[in-house]
C-alpha positions, 0 to 999 in steps of 0.5 A: 755648552752646546755650539752651533753656527746659527741659532734660529729662534722659532720654527714658523715659516720664516724661521724654518725657511731660514734654518733650511737655507742655512743648513743647506749652506753648511751652517750647523743650525739649531732651531728652538721652538717653544711649542710641541710642533713646527709651523707656528701661526701656519700649522695644523692641529688634529681635531677628531681626525680632521687636519685643522690649520691654525693660521695660514691655509694656502701656500703660493706656488712658483714663488719664494716659498717653493723656490726655497723648497727646490733649492734646499731639496725639501719635498713640496707637496702642494696641490693646486685647485682648479680654478684656484678662486671663485668670486660670488657676485650677485649670487653667482660664482664667477670664474675669472681665470684667464680674464683677470681683473678686467673680466671680474670688474666688468661683471661688477660695474660700468666703471670697470674700465676706469678702475683698470686704467687706475691699475694700469697706471700703478705699474708706473712709480708716478701712478702710485698714490701717496702713502696716506691714501687708503685702498677704500679711498682709492677705489672710491675715486673711481666708483661707489659700487658696493660690490666693487668695494666689497671685492677689494675689501675681501682681497685686502682681508685675505692677503694682508689681514686688514680692512681696505680702509686700513691698508694703504692703497700704495701697498695694495697696488704695488702687490697686485701690479708687481708681485705674484699676488697669489695667482697660483696656490694650493693646499697640503694634504697633511695640513699646512704643517706638512711642508714645514715638517719637510723643512725641518727634516732638511735641517736635521739631515744637514746635521742641525737640530730642531728642539721642540717644547723649548724656549729661548729665555734670553739672548746673550750679547758680548761686545756688541755681538750675539754669542749665544742664548739661554734655552729652557729644555727639559726643565733646565737652563741650557747655554747654547753658543752661536755665531749668528742668530735669526729670530722668528718671534717678531721684532718686539719679542726679539728686543725683549730677548736681547734686553734694552741695554743692548739696543739704542733707544731709537731702534726700540722706539721704532720697534714699538711704533711698528708693533701693530698686529693685525687680527682674523677670525676663522670658523673651521667646519665640516659636513657630510654633504658637499657644502661648497662647490668651489674647489679652492677659495670662494671669495665674496663681493657682499657680506658683513665680514667674511672674506672667503671660504676654503674647500680643502676636501676637493684636492686634499681629501686626506684631511678629513675622515672618510665621508666628510668635507672640510672647510674654513670660513674666515673674516677680518674684524673691524677694526682689524688693528687695535681693539674689537668686540670679539663675540660681536665680530665672530657672530657677524662671520657666523651670520655670513656663513649661514647665508652663504653656505647652504647647510651650514646650520647642519655642519659640525663646527670643529673650532672657532679661532680668533688670532690677534695681539701676540698671536696675530695673522700678521705682526705688522700692517703691510707697508709699515714693516721694519728691516730684518737687520738690527743694530746688532750685526749678527742678529736678524729678524725674519717673518711677517713683522719685517716683510719686504714692502707690499708683501704678505703671508707665508710668501713674505716670510720665505722672502725675508728668509732668503734675504737674510740668509744671503746677508749672513752668507756674505758677512758671516760665511761658513768656517769664519771665526766668531 
């Protein structure tokens, strides 16, 4: 039997942040990943020499993710574009760097001051609206301007992978007034997988292991505690013993691995209710010519569906073969939660790309990816997340299904990893018994 202090199920952003932190603290850590590479839904694939991301594309700077790398001593190769984002308003690309919300809203509507007052009020708890009010309805209180609604829609889509009428205004306002709000971010020149490889190297350098192309078949529970797992490796079932377990597979998958008989019905029902994955569509494309002038992200005030286009080649030319420029255009379908017409929603994104990106018809489409259901951009709608703790005292969830309130993306995954590892260090310190 293989014995480890900590078992981490899944090598996504949350799993690897947790594993790197655990191994850095002295826990002999095993990471088990069913795919043949790290990164999960924030990884990268090679398509004819192009480093194409299969999910998360930007990494926040100066937040929980970068803090994790600094604390565990991992290389953090993320290059920020300058400016990070432009907003296309009325056919013009507006740089709001330094001017923030006020400058952007003043470009969109005469009611900008009213909206700013609403945002300002949200900095105090008494100014936050009730959970039932959607972001779209909150904006409608101040203006009917379609461009303003479009900007808020694309922001909800970009950060939370939902439409503005699907996201509680309380979540949106909390994020943009009290959290980092992705003001600073960048791209990794190896594709997003590059930073996760660095965390995996920390695990192995500290005496841990990372098993790729392996799958946890079941988690073993004895007397109300996780004692190990059965892992399928090289065609055989291997018994693994552990003192603590961290799952980055999402709460629903964790329940399935543990088995209903080991978890109370109330908890299983809460997991079922919170299992509301979002959806996103991405078109990865390349051109010989420079098709997008924005050096980072270009967001839109008026499109059918498209939220943004990312230009990787400006700061990371290594992601493309020489002489090529690499881009991705993304959208959130309607609805983002639940069933939708995949073909029709993809065509709406393609139509937006034709309208907004001159020369797109001559571009090379590398892939069209729809993330949804069991492989979503986010496992739960922000504001409806579960706690990372479980009824089993030494079993924890990390990732975007157990986010802290009003957070999203890989930043939320890194944050949950820190919170969980802090709890493990307190409740199950290194060197203690089982």
